[in-house]
Each structure stands twice: as structure tokens, then as C-alpha cells.
C-alpha positions as CSV (number, residue, x, y, z in Angstrom):
1,M,100.2,116.0,77.6
2,N,102.4,113.4,80.0
3,K,100.3,110.7,81.5
4,Y,100.0,108.7,84.5
5,L,98.1,105.6,86.1
6,I,98.4,105.6,90.0
7,V,96.9,102.1,90.9
8,G,95.7,101.4,94.5
9,L,95.6,97.7,95.3
10,G,93.0,96.4,97.2
11,N,89.7,94.0,97.2
12,V,86.4,94.8,96.0
13,G,83.3,94.4,98.3
14,L,82.5,95.3,101.9
15,N,83.9,92.6,103.5
16,Y,87.3,94.4,102.8
17,V,86.4,97.9,104.1
18,N,89.0,99.4,106.0
19,T,91.2,96.2,106.1
20,R,94.9,96.3,105.9
21,H,95.1,94.8,102.4
22,N,92.8,98.0,100.9
23,I,95.2,100.6,102.0
24,G,96.0,101.1,98.3
25,F,91.9,101.7,97.5
26,D,92.4,104.0,100.6
27,V,94.8,105.9,99.9
28,L,93.7,106.8,96.3
29,D,90.1,107.2,98.0
30,C,92.0,110.5,100.3
31,L,93.5,111.6,97.1
32,A,90.5,111.7,95.0
33,K,88.8,113.3,97.9
34,N,91.4,115.7,98.5
35,N,91.4,116.6,94.5
36,T,87.4,116.6,93.9
37,C,87.7,113.3,92.0
38,I,85.1,111.0,91.3
39,F,85.4,107.4,90.7
40,L,83.3,105.8,88.1
41,N,82.9,102.1,87.4
42,Q,84.7,101.3,83.8
43,K,86.0,97.9,83.0
44,Y,88.2,96.2,85.4
45,G,88.0,98.8,88.2
46,E,86.8,102.4,89.2
47,L,88.7,104.8,87.7
48,A,89.2,108.7,88.9
49,E,91.1,111.3,86.4
50,L,92.9,114.8,87.6
51,K,94.2,117.4,85.0
52,V,97.1,119.4,86.5
53,K,100.2,121.1,85.2
54,G,99.6,120.0,81.9
55,K,99.5,116.4,83.1
56,I,96.7,113.7,83.2
57,I,96.5,111.7,86.3
58,Y,94.2,108.3,86.4
59,F,93.7,106.8,89.5
60,L,92.5,103.3,89.2
61,K,90.8,100.4,92.0
62,P,91.0,97.3,89.9
63,S,88.2,95.2,90.4
64,T,89.9,92.1,89.3
65,F,90.6,91.4,92.8
66,M,93.9,92.1,94.5
67,N,95.8,88.6,93.0
68,L,94.5,89.7,89.6
69,S,95.5,93.5,89.6
70,G,98.0,92.9,86.5
71,K,95.1,92.5,84.3
72,A,93.6,95.8,84.9
73,I,97.1,97.5,85.1
74,S,98.2,96.4,81.7
75,Y,94.6,97.3,80.1
76,Y,94.9,100.8,80.9
77,L,98.5,101.0,80.5
78,T,97.2,100.3,76.6
79,Y,94.5,102.2,76.6
80,F,96.0,105.4,77.9
81,K,99.0,105.0,76.3
82,I,100.7,105.4,79.4
83,S,104.2,104.5,79.5
84,L,106.2,102.1,82.4
85,E,107.8,104.7,84.1
86,N,104.6,106.7,84.5
87,L,102.8,104.0,86.9
88,L,102.9,103.9,90.4
89,V,101.4,101.2,92.7
90,I,100.3,101.5,96.0
91,S,100.0,98.4,98.1
92,D,100.5,97.4,101.6
93,D,103.9,95.6,102.9
94,L,103.9,93.0,105.4
95,N,107.9,93.5,105.4
96,L,107.7,97.1,106.6
97,D,106.6,98.1,109.9
98,F,103.6,99.6,110.6
99,G,103.2,103.2,109.0
100,V,106.8,103.0,107.2
101,L,106.4,104.3,103.6
102,R,108.5,103.1,101.0
103,L,108.8,104.6,97.6
104,R,111.1,102.5,94.8
105,K,111.7,102.7,91.0
106,K,111.3,98.8,90.9
107,G,111.8,95.3,93.6
108,S,110.6,91.9,93.2
109,H,106.7,91.3,94.4
110,G,108.3,90.3,98.7
111,G,106.0,87.9,98.5
112,H,102.6,90.1,97.7
113,N,100.5,87.9,95.6
114,G,99.2,91.9,93.9
115,H,102.8,92.5,92.8
116,K,103.4,88.7,91.5
117,N,100.5,88.9,89.3
118,I,101.9,92.6,88.3
119,I,105.3,91.4,87.2
120,E,103.7,88.3,85.4
121,I,101.5,90.1,83.4
122,L,103.5,92.8,82.8
123,K,106.9,90.6,82.4
124,T,108.7,93.0,84.5
125,S,109.6,94.1,88.1
126,N,110.4,97.8,86.8
127,Y,107.8,99.7,87.7
128,C,107.4,102.3,90.8
129,R,105.6,101.3,93.9
130,L,104.4,102.6,97.0
131,R,104.6,100.2,99.6
132,F,102.9,101.0,103.2
133,G,104.0,99.2,105.9
134,I,101.6,96.9,107.6
135,G,104.0,95.2,110.3
136,N,103.7,91.3,110.6
137,D,102.6,91.0,114.1
138,F,100.4,87.8,113.6
139,N,100.8,84.0,114.3
140,K,102.5,81.4,112.3
141,N,99.7,80.4,109.5
142,Q,97.7,83.6,110.1
143,Q,99.1,85.8,107.8
144,V,95.7,85.9,105.3
145,K,93.5,86.2,108.5
146,Y,95.9,89.1,109.6
147,V,95.9,91.0,106.0
148,L,92.3,90.9,105.7
149,S,91.6,91.9,109.4
150,E,90.2,95.5,110.1
151,W,93.3,98.0,111.5
152,S,93.4,98.0,115.1
153,K,92.0,101.6,116.9
154,E,95.5,102.4,117.8
155,E,96.9,102.3,113.8
156,Q,93.4,103.7,112.9
157,S,94.5,106.6,115.0
158,V,98.2,106.8,112.7
159,I,96.3,106.0,109.5
160,K,94.6,109.4,108.4
161,E,98.1,111.1,108.5
162,K,100.3,108.5,106.8
163,K,97.3,108.6,103.7
164,E,98.1,112.1,103.4
165,I,101.8,111.8,103.5
166,C,100.9,109.1,100.5
167,S,99.2,111.7,98.6
168,K,101.9,114.4,98.8
169,I,104.1,111.8,97.6
170,I,101.7,110.7,95.1
171,M,101.4,114.0,93.6
172,D,105.3,114.9,93.7
173,F,105.8,111.4,92.0
174,V,103.8,113.4,89.2
175,L,105.2,116.7,89.1
176,S,108.9,116.2,90.1
177,G,109.8,112.7,89.1
178,I,110.2,109.2,91.2
179,D,114.2,110.4,91.8
180,H,113.1,113.9,93.7
181,T,110.5,112.2,95.4
182,M,112.4,109.1,96.8
183,N,115.1,111.6,97.9
184,N,112.8,113.8,99.5
185,F,110.0,111.3,101.2
186,N,112.0,108.0,102.0
187,K,114.0,109.7,104.7
188,Q,111.3,111.3,106.6
189,S,108.9,108.0,106.2
190,S,110.5,106.1,108.4
């Protein structure tokens, strides 16, 4: 059976619920709910499992906090013997306008500390990522406050639909591959 590791980046704890930085967790919660999966506390995070069409998909919400996500990802890639091309990481992105979704095969960390740590631990930037645009509507030196703040009411009305689109992107990635999924979704996700 082909195995996949789908990782949502975020921070653990009530202080971070519904914040921009936790969109990775929120997307996985939506996907798990749609597929009646249950997250269980495991080493380095919460893990859920889904079997579909001869594939096993592991959903991981690391408990290592955003900036140390690489440790959890590395552990589960090794533990489940999952190849790097079957890894997909979902995260927020300040460099994309709010609600814009981008799927990529590889890339730089783009200033994102979660990706910075993943690249450092995995010793490569060649892993798939789904970036969720959160915009950059903040004053100078207010980036941390912005990413850790809750969505505005206007943004919340869009989030539900975008999480559903992310769920479709993730399932297409698993069932049809990265190239097919990029061609299908990157054009319509702007």
C-alpha cells in the first residue's frame, strides 16, 4: 500500500485556536471531519489515519510547535517508511493574498519558520507544500502579532469554503499525484 503523510502546521494550545498561523491544523480538522477520522495523541503530535483506494493517509498535527515541526515530520516519515514525494505540508503564507492557495513540489522557506525547520531537519526543500494565503495587512514589526491573531469576521466567512477546497486538493494529491493536482487547482485557487 502506498503511504502518505499530510502535515498541517500550527501551534498547540487554546491561545492559538482560530489564528492565522494555525490554518494547517484547521485544514486537517476539516479533512478528518469530512472523512470521519479521529485524531489521537501520539508521539510528537496528533495523528489520524484514513485508508482510501489502496492508500494509507496519515494526517499529522505536530505538537512540537510551529518552529520545530521538522522533528515530528522526520520521525513519522521514518516510522511509517513514507517516501519524501508522499509528504504534503499545509501552512499559512504571508506572501500570498488572503485566501489564495498554492500547491508546489518544492520551494524555499519564504521566511516561514516552520518550513525553515523542516528544511533544516530533512536536509532538503524538495517536499510538496500547500500554502494558504493569509495576506500581510500589518504594520512594521507587527508580523508575529498578526500571524498569531484570530481571523477577522470578514475572513471567517471565506475560511470554511477555502478549507473545503484544501481538502479536495489534498485528496487529489493522494489519488492523482502532484502534477495533476497542481494543474487542476493552482489556476482556480487564485
